C-alpha positions, 0 to 999 in steps of 0.5 A: 354140714356146718361148713356146707351151710356157711358156704351156701350163706356166703354164696347167697349173700355174696362177697363185698368185692367185685367177685361177681361177673356182671358182664359189660354194659350194652352199647345201645342208642340213648338220647339226651333231653334235646333229642340228640342220639348217643351210643352208650359208650359215649356217655359213660366215658369219665377219664378212668373214673367210675360211672353210676348209671341209674334207671328211673322214671318221673312216676317212681317214688323209690326212684326219686328217693334214690336220686335225692340220696345220691344228689345230697352226696354227689359233690362229696363223692365226686371230690373223693372219687371222680365219679360221674352219675348218669340218670336214664329215664324210662319215661315215654318220650313225651315226658321230656318236658316233665323230666327237664322241669323236675331236674331243674326244680330239684337242682340235679347236676347229673347227666340226663338221658332217656331210653326212649325205645327202651333198648337198654332196659330190654337188653339189661332185662330188668322190670323193676326200677330204680336199677343202679349200675356201677360201670368201669372205664371199659364198660364192665359192670362192676356192681348192680343193685335194685334200690332199697333205703340205705343202698346209697351207702353200699353204692358209695363203698363200691364207688370207692373200690372202683376209684382205687 
């Protein structure tokens, strides 16, 4: 009975590696803040280095907290792992001006896009934001989490594993 309990706990909690199969990141249309259309496969190219794709909105306080934490550590993460962080807003298209202003005011150095038709959100099937995905060079989803304070530490551990 004790062995079964331990097995159930391990399965529910998960392993620290990339043992879970998340599949591949969907290749949908995405737009930069100037309105130029891209396919998702174009935006996550990073010379074999890992890519973090974070879904957010201007009105979402947990999103802004998550972005702030990533922003504070981004230079160090890039230097050590070559990671690229991409922010994809799920705001309405008419919020592009606010997104630009917010990013500029906060000094964000991330690549910024908008999922103006919510194609990615629908394909990935999430309702709650922020949603953070770690994507490999072939588009494989290596790790995925909803945000909670402290998650950036877990994310960085996964980024380091992916960078090896």
